[in-house]
Every structure is written in structure tokens, then in C-alpha cells.
C-alpha positions in Angstrom: 164.1 156.9 40.7 166.5 154.8 38.6 169.2 157.0 37.1 168.2 160.1 39.0 171.3 160.1 41.2 173.4 159.9 38.0 171.9 162.8 36.1 172.4 165.8 38.4 174.6 166.8 41.3 171.6 168.6 42.8 169.6 165.3 43.2 171.9 164.5 46.2 170.4 167.4 48.1 167.2 165.3 48.7 168.8 162.0 49.5 167.1 160.1 52.4 168.9 157.6 54.5 167.0 154.3 54.5 167.2 151.3 56.8 169.0 149.5 53.9 171.7 152.2 53.9 172.2 151.8 57.6 172.5 148.1 57.3 175.0 148.4 54.5 177.2 150.8 56.5 176.9 148.6 59.5 178.2 145.6 57.5 180.9 147.8 56.0 182.2 148.7 59.5 182.0 145.0 60.5 184.0 143.9 57.5 186.7 146.6 57.7 187.0 146.7 61.6 187.9 150.4 61.4 186.0 153.2 63.1 185.0 155.9 60.7 183.6 159.4 60.9 180.2 160.4 59.5 182.0 162.2 56.6 184.0 159.1 55.8 180.8 156.9 55.9 179.0 159.5 53.8 181.6 159.0 51.1 181.2 155.2 51.3 177.4 155.6 51.0 177.7 157.9 48.0 179.9 155.3 46.2 177.5 152.5 47.1 174.4 154.5 46.0 176.2 155.2 42.7 177.1 151.5 42.2 173.6 150.3 43.0 171.9 152.9 40.7 174.2 152.0 37.8 173.7 148.3 38.3 169.9 148.9 38.2 170.2 151.0 35.1 172.3 148.4 33.3 169.7 145.7 34.2 166.9 147.9 32.9 168.8 148.7 29.7 169.6 145.0 28.9 166.3 143.7 29.9 165.6 140.1 28.6 166.8 140.7 25.1 170.1 139.8 23.4 172.6 142.6 22.9 172.9 143.3 19.2 176.3 142.8 17.5 176.6 142.9 13.7 178.8 139.8 13.7 176.1 137.6 15.2 173.3 135.7 13.5 169.6 136.3 14.4 166.2 134.8 13.4 162.7 136.1 13.1 161.2 136.6 16.5 164.5 137.3 18.4 164.3 140.1 20.9 167.3 142.4 20.7 168.7 145.3 22.6 170.6 148.1 20.7 173.4 149.8 22.8 174.0 152.4 20.0 170.3 153.5 20.1 170.3 154.3 23.9 169.5 150.6 24.6 166.2 150.5 22.8 164.4 147.2 22.5 163.1 145.6 19.4 161.9 142.3 17.7 163.2 140.8 14.5 160.3 140.9 12.0 162.1 139.8 8.8 165.5 138.5 7.7 166.9 138.4 4.1 170.3 138.3 2.3 172.1 141.5 1.9 173.7 142.7 -1.4 177.0 144.7 -1.3 179.9 143.3 -3.4 182.4 145.4 -1.4 181.3 143.9 1.9 180.7 140.3 0.9 178.1 137.9 2.3 175.8 139.2 5.1 172.2 139.3 6.0 169.7 142.2 6.7 167.2 142.2 9.6 164.0 144.3 9.7 163.3 145.1 13.3 160.2 146.5 15.0 161.5 148.8 17.7 159.5 149.2 21.0 158.8 152.9 20.2 156.8 151.8 17.1 159.3 152.5 14.4 160.8 149.9 12.0 164.5 149.9 11.1 167.0 147.6 9.3 170.2 146.2 10.7 173.0 144.1 9.2 174.0 140.8 10.8 176.5 138.0 10.0 179.0 140.8 9.3 182.4 139.9 10.7 184.0 143.3 10.4 182.1 146.3 11.9 182.8 149.0 14.5 179.8 147.9 16.6 181.2 144.4 17.0 183.3 145.7 19.9 182.0 145.4 23.4 179.1 147.8 23.7 179.3 150.9 25.8 177.9 150.3 29.3 176.9 152.7 32.0 180.2 154.4 33.1 180.9 156.7 35.9 181.0 159.7 33.6 179.6 162.7 35.6 179.9 161.0 38.9 182.0 163.4 41.1 182.0 162.1 44.8 184.3 165.0 45.9 182.0 167.6 44.5 179.0 165.9 46.1 180.8 165.9 49.5 181.8 169.5 49.1 178.3 170.7 48.4 176.1 168.3 50.4 178.6 166.7 52.8 177.3 168.5 55.9 173.6 167.7 55.1 174.4 164.0 54.4 176.5 163.8 57.6 173.6 165.2 59.6 171.1 162.7 58.1 173.5 159.8 58.8 174.0 160.9 62.4 170.3 161.1 62.9 169.8 157.6 61.5 172.8 156.2 63.5 171.6 157.7 66.8 168.5 155.6 66.5 170.6 152.4 66.0 171.6 150.9 69.4 174.1 148.6 67.6 176.3 151.6 66.7 178.2 153.8 69.0 180.4 156.9 68.5 183.4 158.4 70.2 185.4 161.4 69.1 183.3 161.6 65.9 183.9 158.0 64.8 181.3 155.3 64.6 181.7 151.6 65.2 179.5 148.5 66.0 179.2 147.7 69.6 179.4 144.0 68.9 183.0 144.2 67.9 184.2 146.2 71.0 186.9 144.7 73.3 186.0 144.4 77.0 187.6 147.1 79.1 187.4 146.4 82.8 187.7 148.6 85.9 191.3 147.6 86.4 192.2 148.8 82.9 190.6 152.1 83.7 192.4 152.5 87.0 195.7 152.0 85.1 194.7 154.7 82.6 194.0 157.1 85.5 197.4 156.4 87.0 199.2 157.0 83.7 197.4 160.3 83.3 198.2 161.2 86.9 201.9 160.8 86.1 201.8 162.7 82.8 202.5 166.0 84.6 199.1 167.6 83.7 199.5 167.0 80.0 196.8 165.2 78.0 197.7 161.9 76.4 196.5 160.1 73.2 194.8 156.7 73.5 197.9 155.1 71.9 200.0 156.2 74.9 197.5 154.8 77.4 197.3 151.4 75.6 201.0 150.8 76.3 200.2 150.5 80.0 196.5 149.4 79.9 196.8 145.7 79.4 194.0 144.7 76.9 193.9 141.2 75.4 196.7 140.4 73.0 196.1 139.8 69.3 193.2 142.3 69.1 193.1 144.6 66.1 194.9 147.8 67.4 192.1 150.0 66.0 189.5 148.0 67.8 191.5 148.2 71.0 191.9 151.9 70.7 188.2 152.5 70.0 187.1 150.2 72.8 189.3 152.0 75.3 188.1 155.4 74.0 184.5 154.4 74.6 185.2 153.0 78.1 187.0 156.2 79.1 184.2 158.3 77.7 181.7 156.5 79.9 183.8 157.0 83.0 183.4 160.3 84.7 187.0 160.5 85.8 188.1 161.2 82.2 187.6 164.0 79.8 188.3 163.8 76.0 189.9 167.2 75.2 191.5 166.7 71.8 190.9 168.8 68.7 188.8 167.5 65.8 190.4 164.4 64.5 192.7 163.9 67.5 191.7 162.1 70.7 193.4 163.3 73.9 192.5 162.3 77.4 192.7 164.3 80.6 191.7 163.8 84.2 188.6 165.8 84.9 189.7 166.5 88.5 192.8 168.3 87.2 190.9 170.7 85.0 190.6 174.3 86.2 187.2 175.2 87.7 186.8 178.0 85.2 186.9 175.4 82.4 184.2 173.2 83.9 182.1 176.1 85.1 181.6 179.5 83.4 183.4 182.2 85.5 181.0 184.5 87.2 182.2 187.5 85.2 181.2 185.8 82.0 177.7 184.7 83.1 175.0 186.5 81.2 171.4 186.8 82.3 169.7 187.3 78.9 168.0 190.7 78.3 165.0 191.0 76.0 165.3 193.6 73.3 164.1 194.4 69.8 166.7 193.5 67.1 164.9 195.7 64.6 166.0 198.8 66.6 169.6 198.2 65.6 170.7 200.3 62.6 173.6 199.5 60.3 176.1 201.6 62.3 175.2 199.6 65.4 175.4 196.3 63.6 178.8 197.1 62.2 180.1 198.0 65.7 178.7 194.8 67.1 180.7 192.8 64.6 183.9 194.7 65.6 183.8 194.4 69.4 184.3 190.6 69.4 181.7 189.7 72.0 181.2 185.9 72.1 177.5 186.4 73.1 176.8 188.2 69.8 177.3 185.0 67.7 173.6 184.5 67.0 173.1 188.2 66.2 175.9 189.0 63.9 177.5 186.9 61.2 180.6 188.3 59.5 180.9 187.4 55.8 184.3 189.0 55.4 187.2 186.9 54.1 189.2 185.1 56.8 191.9 187.3 58.2 195.5 186.4 59.0 195.4 188.4 62.3 192.7 190.0 64.4 193.1 192.5 67.3 190.7 192.0 70.2 189.9 194.7 72.7 189.7 193.2 76.2 186.5 194.0 78.2 186.6 193.8 82.0 184.8 190.4 82.4 187.4 188.6 80.2 190.3 190.5 81.8 189.2 189.4 85.3 188.5 185.8 84.2 191.7 185.4 82.3 189.8 184.6 79.1 189.5 185.6 75.5 186.2 185.7 73.6 185.7 183.3 70.6 183.9 185.7 68.3 183.0 185.3 64.7 186.2 187.0 63.6 188.5 184.7 65.5 186.6 181.4 65.7 188.6 179.9 62.8 191.9 180.6 64.6 191.0 178.3 67.6 190.8 174.5 67.6 187.4 172.8 67.7 186.3 169.2 68.2 183.6 166.8 67.0 182.0 166.3 70.4 184.3 167.4 73.2 182.9 170.5 75.0 186.4 171.4 76.2 189.5 171.4 74.1 193.1 171.6 75.5 195.6 173.4 73.2 198.6 175.7 73.4 198.8 179.5 73.1 202.2 180.9 72.1 203.4 184.4 73.0 204.4 186.0 69.7 207.3 187.9 71.2 208.8 185.6 73.9 207.6 182.3 72.4 206.3 181.4 75.8 204.0 178.4 75.6 200.8 178.7 77.6 198.5 175.8 78.3 194.9 176.9 77.4 191.4 175.6 77.0 188.7 176.3 74.5 185.3 176.1 76.2 183.2 175.5 73.1 179.7 175.7 74.6 180.2 179.2 76.1 182.6 180.6 73.5 185.7 181.5 75.4 189.4 180.6 75.8 190.7 180.1 79.4 194.3 180.3 80.7 195.5 183.9 80.3 195.2 185.5 83.7 199.0 185.2 84.5 199.8 186.4 80.9 197.7 189.5 81.3 199.4 190.3 84.5 202.9 189.7 83.3 202.3 192.0 80.3 200.7 194.8 82.4 197.4 194.7 80.5 194.2 196.6 81.5 190.6 196.4 80.4 190.7 197.8 76.9 194.2 196.5 76.0 194.6 195.2 72.5 195.5 191.5 71.9 196.6 190.4 68.5 195.6 186.8 67.6 196.9 184.8 64.6 197.4 181.2 63.6 200.4 179.3 64.9 203.0 177.6 62.8 202.0 174.2 64.3 198.4 172.8 64.1 196.7 173.2 67.5 198.7 176.3 68.4 197.5 179.9 68.4 199.8 182.9 68.6 198.8 185.9 70.8 200.7 189.1 71.2 200.4 192.3 73.2 202.3 195.3 71.9 204.0 196.4 75.1 206.4 199.3 75.7 208.1 201.0 78.6 205.4 202.2 81.1 204.4 205.8 80.6 201.9 208.0 82.5 198.8 208.9 80.6 195.4 210.4 81.4 193.0 207.4 81.5 189.4 206.8 82.4 189.6 205.2 85.8 186.9 203.2 87.6 186.7 203.6 91.4 184.1 203.1 94.0 182.7 206.3 95.5 181.7 207.1 99.1 178.1 206.1 98.3 179.2 202.7 97.2 178.6 203.2 93.6 181.1 203.3 90.7 182.7 206.6 89.8 184.7 207.4 86.6 187.5 209.9 86.7 190.3 211.0 84.4 193.5 210.2 86.3 197.2 209.8 85.5 197.9 206.0 85.2 200.9 204.0 84.2 200.2 202.2 80.9 202.6 199.8 79.2 200.6 198.2 76.3 198.6 199.3 73.3 194.9 199.9 74.1 191.6 200.8 72.4 191.0 204.4 73.5 187.2 204.0 73.6 187.3 200.8 75.7 190.1 201.3 78.1 189.3 201.6 81.8 191.9 201.4 84.5 190.6 199.7 87.7 193.1 200.2 90.5 191.3 198.1 93.0 189.7 195.1 91.4 188.3 193.5 94.5 186.5 196.7 95.4 184.9 197.0 92.0 184.1 193.3 92.0 182.0 193.7 95.1 179.6 195.8 93.0 179.1 192.9 90.6 176.5 191.0 92.7 174.4 194.0 93.6 174.3 195.4 90.0 172.8 192.1 88.7 169.6 193.0 90.5 169.3 196.7 89.3 167.0 197.4 86.3 169.2 197.5 83.3 167.9 200.8 82.0 168.6 202.5 85.3 172.2 201.1 85.2 172.7 202.5 81.7 171.3 205.9 82.7 173.6 206.2 85.7 176.7 205.2 83.7 175.9 207.7 80.9 175.6 210.4 83.6 178.9 209.4 85.1 180.8 209.1 81.8 179.4 212.3 80.4 181.2 214.3 83.1 184.5 213.3 81.5 184.0 215.3 78.3 183.1 218.9 77.6 180.3 217.9 75.2 178.6 215.6 77.8 178.3 212.9 75.1 179.1 209.1 75.5 180.0 206.8 72.6 178.1 203.5 72.4 181.4 201.5 72.4 182.7 203.4 75.5 179.4 202.7 77.2 179.5 199.0 76.3 182.9 198.7 77.9 181.7 200.6 81.1 178.5 198.5 81.5 180.6 195.3 81.4 182.6 196.5 84.4 179.5 196.0 86.5 177.3 193.5 84.5 178.1 191.0 81.7 176.2 192.4 78.7 176.6 191.9 75.0 176.4 195.0 72.8 173.1 194.3 71.0 170.7 194.7 74.1 172.5 197.8 75.1 172.5 199.4 71.7 168.8 198.5 71.2 168.0 200.2 74.5 169.8 203.3 73.4 167.9 203.4 70.1 164.5 202.7 71.5 164.1 204.7 74.7 163.4 208.5 74.6 165.6 209.2 77.6 168.7 208.5 75.4 169.3 211.1 72.7 171.4 210.2 69.7 173.5 213.2 68.7 175.3 211.5 65.8 178.0 208.9 65.0 176.8 206.6 67.8 177.3 209.3 70.5 174.5 209.6 73.1 173.5 211.9 75.8 170.7 211.9 78.4 167.4 213.7 77.6 166.3 216.7 79.6 164.0 214.7 81.8 166.9 212.6 82.9 
């Protein structure tokens, strides 16, 4: 394998992490006493692999022979290495005096090269271009940044797999460090940390702020002290690490909203089986646009990152005070190396109000907007504009509000039979909305009571009943798939794909064009 890593960038795709690599990185961490991320260690390993490969190649090139310089003297039988001939080896077979009045006195060697050829070389020649130090193996072609850009994630993953099997290494907030160097953090230190966080007024604090009051031994490397405290806090159930990637922030778990630690009931989804092949291109395009966090595994948008995205609220997110983290908006929101919950700040684009919020990474939603929805007079179907903030860790949200006006709106109410009924009623509206997804719900608690019972009803029967109800609102008796998706989610958390697949595969649903459906005659 000597030289392979030097010849092509692509050879790094197949790199395997050996026990020797792990030991080298372990020693590197010991020597530098600085916790490093998998990516930083990957770069260290790339440089070490390059150094080792080049050293091995140089050793192979030089072998046991003398390096040939025209200025030196040689005798029959000497073994030589020729840098100018790609480090070929040869043995001096003959030596004689050279004749060239312009050059002066010198000798000529006849050399049998190891490839079977015979060539002549001058020696005892004081002035010659090859008398300079021979070219050695340089770093030409070695591009660590290009290697990281193309294969960094794969190398990271391989390193993490190897490190996870090494009990001598530990990780916190994405950084690795040897356990043997950790500073002892006792229960008293942790109690002090809890008290400091209690007094912070509900704001998360960095480890450096906690260290000012948590008395660790003096004279300890500050990076060691910080990493040791981070690990101790991570292992204590009272604390939660809620910082974004590259930033460690601590919070008291008991102060976190319940909707952050546990998925709100309106966002809980009992998966439905369906056939993805039933979805046509129109349906797939619509799925990508409705920004449902549960569609992440079904739809991947390959469009260029956008500066701003408008999200249409569905009832579950409206009631829970949450926003979906869909493929279109994921890059706007902060993430973390390991933390399942990330504390950050939302900023109202008009009023500049700062809203403490949480990214719940595992379930793909942002929590903390219930009061903001209410203050802006939003309804299910309202449009929320999302864009990046001016400061890292901030996200700007904005609702285009206006003076309330009366408009004919689809309204969800509970009928005398206890089921949901849709009617077109005059309602006060004060913010932009998606016409196909807007549903006014005057009495949330009444509609919410239907939530538990609808989870038990067969899904296809729920869809049939909702199409029947919604079709009464239009002269054509048709219902658009997007409108139906919003209506279904008033009663049962459902991503669009299972619903659209049902519409496409069951004969009781008749497609009349442009994703409009009606019930068949039998229904």
C-alpha cells in the first residue's frame, strides 16, 4: 500500500481505522491536553498518515545504496541509488577516466541498473546540476482540506466507531478526551453548579461561567477543567446540555417545558402503512411544499438553500405552539453534535421581540410559539415566514398581520352527533393564510375532545367522512388533497404521504384532476 495514499484523492474513501491509528490519536490527545472533535482528529490522522506514507516511500527509495552525486567518487561494486531516475538502484560494474577537455578531469562509471539495463554516469565532477541535494518525496498533491471536504463525514464516522470501542476515551459535546486526564468533580461541585443555574433566571450558561463558582483544584489546565466538568454534568440527570453545535450550554432539566422533554399529544403520530409507489409526481411535489416534519424520510428537496421560507401552520403545530423542522427550513435552525434539545432564540421580524425557543431534534419541531401565535391572532393555515437571523443562534419569524377583517372561512365545529362539521362562516382574520389549509376553530377544547376518539377509528373511514363533509362546501363537490391533509390533521396527526397514497390506491376515491378528489358512487 506504500504510496497509494499519495497518488489519488479517491484512495482516502477506503481508509480503515487501525488500532495503531487509535493509539496515535490517544497519545496526541495526551500530549496536547486539549479535547478535540472527530473532525479535528480526522485532520490530525490525515496528516499523520501522509507523513508515515512518505517516510516509508523515502525509505524504500533510498534502500541500502548510496545516493548518487556526480561530485563524489565511487568504486566497482558500489551500490547506488539515482534520484533523477525515479530512485532506481544499480551496481557499479566498471570505472574509467573520462575525456572532455572542456570539463577537465573526471571519471566515468558503467552501472548495471536493477531493471536489467546498463548506463554510464560521470563522477569526480565538482560542477554539475545534480550535485545539489536530490529531490525527496514532497507534499505535492497532498490536499488535506480537499480530503476533509470530500471524505470528512465518512472518516468522522469511522473514527467515532473505533473510539466508541475504546473505554479509555470519552466524549462530551462532540469532543473526545482520555479519561485518565480528567479532573475529579465531586457532588459538592455539582450542587454548586445547580445553584448557579437556578439563579441564572432560566437562561442556559456556558461551562466557563459555571467554573467561576464551581471550585475545582487550582493549577489545572483550564481546558481539562472545562471538559471534566462537562462530563460530570452530562452524567448527572439534573443537567441538560442544550447548546448548538460547537457551543456547550447547560440548563436544569426540571426547568425545561414538558413539551420539550415529551412530544406534545398533537404531534404524536401512530405510523400508517402505505405504498410509496402509489404517489405520483404531483403528490411528491406537494409533499415537499407542505413542510411536514414527518415527511423527512420520504421527500428530500434538492433545491438551493433559500433565504426565506413560508410555512403554513397545521392544527397540531398551532395547538402545540410549535413549528415543523422540514427539509426546506432545517438549515435555518441550530443543531448540535449530540444534544437532543437545543435552546436558542427566535426573533419577531417586525417587533424584534426575542422569544426563548427549543429545537427538539429527535422529533423535528421547534417549541415556544404558543403565546406568539395568540398575540398575532393566527389560525391553523396562517403563513409564517422563517429566515436566518443576523446573529448566530437566532432565527427570525414573521407573520404578515393586518387590521382584522371579516371573511368567509372554512370553520370546524362539533355537530350535534359529536362529530366534526365544516361550514363556511364569517370569521375575523388578521394575518395572511394559505387558502387551502386555513380552518378556523372557534372552540379548541371542543374539537380537542375528538382527538382521542379519532385515533381509534379506521383511517380510511375518517378520510371518507372528511371528504363527504368538505365536499359540501363547494358546488363541484371536489376536495383538494392539500385541503384534505389540513382537515385530517385537525383530528389525527398524519403526514401527507399515507393520506395521498390512500387517495391514489383506493377505488372509493376518484381523482378528477389537479389533485382534486371526490367520493365514488358507492360511497
